[in-house]
C-alpha positions in Angstrom: 92.8 200.3 240.6 91.2 203.7 240.1 89.7 204.0 236.7 86.5 205.7 235.6 84.8 206.9 232.4 87.1 209.9 232.2 90.1 207.7 231.6 91.1 207.2 228.0 91.3 203.8 226.3 94.2 203.1 224.0 93.5 203.3 220.2 95.9 200.4 219.8 93.5 197.7 220.9 92.3 195.4 218.1 89.2 193.3 219.0 89.4 190.2 216.8 87.2 188.0 218.9 85.0 185.6 217.0 87.2 185.9 213.9 88.9 182.6 214.7 91.7 181.8 212.3 93.4 178.7 211.0 95.3 176.7 213.6 97.8 176.1 210.8 99.3 179.7 210.8 102.9 180.5 209.9 105.4 178.8 212.1 104.9 177.9 215.7 103.2 174.8 217.1 100.2 173.7 215.0 97.9 172.2 217.5 94.2 172.5 216.6 91.9 173.3 219.5 88.1 173.0 219.2 86.2 176.2 218.5 83.0 174.6 219.6 81.7 171.4 221.1 82.2 168.2 219.2 84.4 169.5 216.5 87.5 167.5 217.4 90.9 168.8 218.3 92.5 168.7 221.7 90.8 169.7 224.9 92.3 172.4 227.3 93.3 169.6 229.7 95.2 167.8 226.9 96.9 171.0 225.9 98.0 171.6 229.5 99.4 168.1 229.7 101.3 168.6 226.5 102.6 171.9 227.9 103.7 170.1 231.1 105.6 167.5 229.1 107.3 170.2 227.1 108.4 171.9 230.3 109.9 168.6 231.6 112.0 168.5 228.5 113.1 172.1 228.9 110.9 173.4 226.1 108.8 176.6 226.7 105.5 176.4 224.9 105.4 180.2 224.7 108.8 180.2 222.9 107.1 178.6 220.0 104.7 181.6 219.8 107.3 184.3 220.5 109.9 182.9 218.2 112.4 182.7 221.1 112.9 185.2 223.8 114.6 184.8 227.1 117.4 186.7 228.7 120.7 186.0 230.2 124.0 186.9 231.9 126.5 188.9 230.0 123.9 190.9 228.0 124.9 194.5 228.0 122.1 196.8 229.3 121.6 200.2 227.7 122.6 203.1 229.8 119.7 205.1 231.3 119.7 208.4 233.1 118.2 208.3 236.6 114.5 209.0 236.4 113.0 211.0 239.1 109.2 211.2 238.4 108.8 213.8 241.1 111.1 216.5 239.8 112.9 217.9 236.7 115.0 221.0 236.2 111.7 222.7 235.2 110.1 221.5 238.4 107.6 219.5 236.4 107.1 215.8 236.4 108.6 214.0 233.3 105.4 211.9 233.3 102.7 214.6 233.0 100.0 213.5 230.7 100.2 216.4 228.1 87.9 200.0 218.3 84.7 198.8 217.8 84.0 195.5 219.7 82.0 192.3 218.9 78.8 191.2 220.6 80.1 189.5 223.7 79.0 189.2 227.3 79.0 192.4 229.4 81.8 191.2 231.7 84.2 190.8 228.7 83.1 194.2 227.4 84.1 195.7 230.7 87.3 193.8 230.7 88.1 195.1 227.2 87.7 198.7 228.5 89.9 197.9 231.5 92.7 196.4 229.3 92.4 199.4 227.0 92.9 201.8 229.9 95.9 199.9 231.2 97.5 199.9 227.8 96.9 203.6 227.5 98.7 204.1 230.8 101.6 202.1 229.6 101.8 204.3 226.5 101.9 207.4 228.6 104.5 206.2 231.0 106.9 204.5 228.5 106.6 207.4 226.1 107.9 209.8 228.8 110.6 207.3 230.0 111.9 206.9 226.4 111.8 210.7 225.8 113.9 211.2 229.0 116.9 209.4 227.4 116.3 210.7 223.9 114.4 207.8 222.3 110.9 207.6 220.8 108.5 205.0 222.1 106.7 203.0 219.5 103.4 201.8 220.9 102.5 198.2 220.6 99.2 196.8 219.4 97.1 194.6 221.7 95.0 192.0 220.0 92.1 190.5 221.8 91.2 187.1 220.3 89.3 184.0 221.2 90.2 180.4 220.7 93.0 180.6 218.1 94.4 183.4 216.0 97.2 183.7 213.4 100.2 185.8 214.4 103.6 186.6 212.9 105.0 184.2 215.5 102.7 181.3 214.7 99.2 180.5 215.8 98.1 182.0 219.1 96.2 179.6 221.3 94.0 180.4 224.3 95.6 177.6 226.3 99.0 179.3 225.9 98.0 182.4 227.8 98.9 186.0 226.9 102.1 186.5 224.9 104.1 189.1 223.0 105.2 188.6 219.4 108.4 190.6 218.6 108.0 189.9 214.9 104.8 192.0 214.6 105.3 193.9 218.0 101.8 192.9 219.1 100.5 191.6 222.4 97.9 188.8 222.1 95.4 187.9 224.8 92.2 185.9 225.2 90.2 187.6 227.9 89.1 184.3 229.2 92.6 183.9 230.6 91.7 186.3 233.4 89.0 183.9 234.6 91.7 181.1 234.5 94.1 183.4 236.5 91.4 183.9 239.1 90.0 180.4 239.3 93.0 178.1 238.6 95.9 180.2 239.8 93.9 181.9 242.6 95.2 185.3 241.6 92.1 187.6 241.4 92.0 191.4 241.3 92.3 194.2 238.7 95.9 194.9 239.5 96.8 191.3 238.9 95.2 191.7 235.5 97.1 194.9 234.8 100.3 193.2 235.8 99.8 190.6 233.0 99.5 193.4 230.4 102.4 195.3 231.9 104.6 192.2 231.7 104.0 191.7 228.0 104.5 195.5 227.4 107.8 194.9 229.2 108.8 192.5 226.5 108.0 195.2 223.9 110.3 197.6 225.8 113.0 195.0 225.6 112.5 194.7 221.9 112.7 198.4 221.3 115.9 198.7 223.4 117.5 195.9 221.4 117.8 193.6 224.4 115.5 190.9 223.0 117.7 190.6 219.9 120.9 190.2 221.9 119.2 187.6 224.1 118.0 185.7 221.1 121.5 185.6 219.7 122.9 184.5 223.0 120.3 181.7 223.2 121.2 180.5 219.7 124.9 180.3 220.8 124.0 178.6 224.1 125.9 175.4 224.8 122.9 173.5 226.2 119.2 173.7 226.6 119.7 174.3 230.3 121.9 177.4 229.5 119.3 178.7 227.0 116.6 178.3 229.6 118.6 180.3 232.1 118.9 183.1 229.6 115.2 183.1 229.1 114.5 183.2 232.8 116.5 186.4 233.1 114.6 187.9 230.2 111.2 187.1 231.9 112.3 188.4 235.2 113.4 191.7 233.6 109.9 192.0 232.1 108.5 191.5 235.6 110.8 194.2 236.9 109.8 196.6 234.1 106.1 195.9 234.9 106.9 197.0 238.5 108.7 200.1 237.2 105.6 201.0 235.1 103.2 200.5 238.0 105.3 202.7 240.3 105.7 205.6 237.8 102.1 205.3 236.8 100.9 205.6 240.3 103.1 208.5 241.1 101.5 210.5 238.3 97.9 209.1 238.2 97.4 207.7 241.7 96.0 204.5 240.3 96.8 202.1 243.2 94.3 201.3 245.9 94.8 199.4 249.2 95.5 195.7 248.4 96.5 196.3 244.7 100.2 195.7 245.3 99.4 192.4 247.2 97.3 191.4 244.2 100.2 191.9 241.8 102.7 190.1 244.0 100.2 187.2 244.4 99.9 186.9 240.7 103.6 186.9 240.2 103.9 184.2 242.8 101.1 182.1 241.3 102.7 181.8 237.9 106.2 180.9 238.9 107.6 177.9 237.1 107.9 175.9 240.3 104.2 176.5 241.2 103.0 175.6 237.7 105.2 172.5 237.4 104.1 171.3 240.9 100.5 171.8 239.9 100.8 170.0 236.6 103.2 167.2 237.2 103.7 167.0 241.0 107.4 167.7 240.8 109.8 170.6 240.2 112.5 170.6 237.5 114.6 173.8 238.0 116.6 173.2 234.8 113.4 173.4 232.8 112.5 176.8 234.3 111.9 179.4 231.6 110.2 182.2 233.5 111.6 182.0 237.0 110.5 180.6 240.3 107.7 182.2 242.3 110.2 183.8 244.7 112.2 185.2 241.8 109.2 186.7 240.0 108.0 188.3 243.2 111.5 189.6 244.0 112.0 191.3 240.6 108.4 192.7 240.3 108.8 194.1 243.8 112.2 195.6 242.9 110.6 197.5 240.0 107.8 198.7 242.2 110.0 199.9 245.0 112.7 201.6 242.8 110.8 202.8 239.8 114.1 202.8 237.9 114.8 200.8 234.7 118.5 200.5 235.5 117.5 198.5 238.6 116.1 195.8 236.3 119.5 194.5 235.1 118.7 190.8 235.5 121.3 189.9 232.9 124.3 190.8 235.0 122.8 190.1 238.4 124.9 187.5 240.4 121.8 186.3 242.1 118.2 186.2 240.8 
């Protein structure tokens, strides 16, 4: 992706690395993880095994942090005007662009800058999108933490990966996840990293539009765990699509994408499909336990957002086929 020192970093990044936090925060799963060698708790491998077992029983570990989530059929989507980033009645594009860190290694400092610039781009794009249909975009905070950190949705854990908490409207990420994305999931590249942030911002967009609340109510009224999981899959696939919409609109205005970037993003979407993760962790695939969608589904909806750049194309809730 094309970024340099002239590109702004979001003021909504909170660097909370090194502050730790009790693993017994409000709500959520209270699993202590070691903050240093020999202090007890569960290892990352143990946490991954626990996560795999939860998936087999149809439980999404991230649900514990997010306080629910998910999406589903029958959810009424808001009505949006068609967004044409190349023209308006005035002839101007509707997307014209009118924290102190801790002592950490240089690579993480650079990653913090990168994440801040990606978040700034999401702010610019979504503010203009919301304005186009008469709404105001409230910017989310992005919290960088390490190890474990208390959130309004429970204790955030490194092993859980990045997540969005609708209760405090913040995105939480341990930057070491990007090394895991590269090494374990074989999904390297800066656009793959940007896709992760854009996906979580997609959940924030769903919250602001009232979609997340409707989905949560639908999940509570679901007749089975399988039905609730299907609702969540649709929610996650819409966040993938919204990430694609952002990337397309952002590139049309700022020319961010370089050769190979799209492939990096699609590779990341494929690498973190439920079927891929289940097969890696347990050796078998349990579709009824899917909570984020298969690799093929995640790629399909991310690509749809990229190719259409239209929010209304992201109606996973009423799609007959995912």
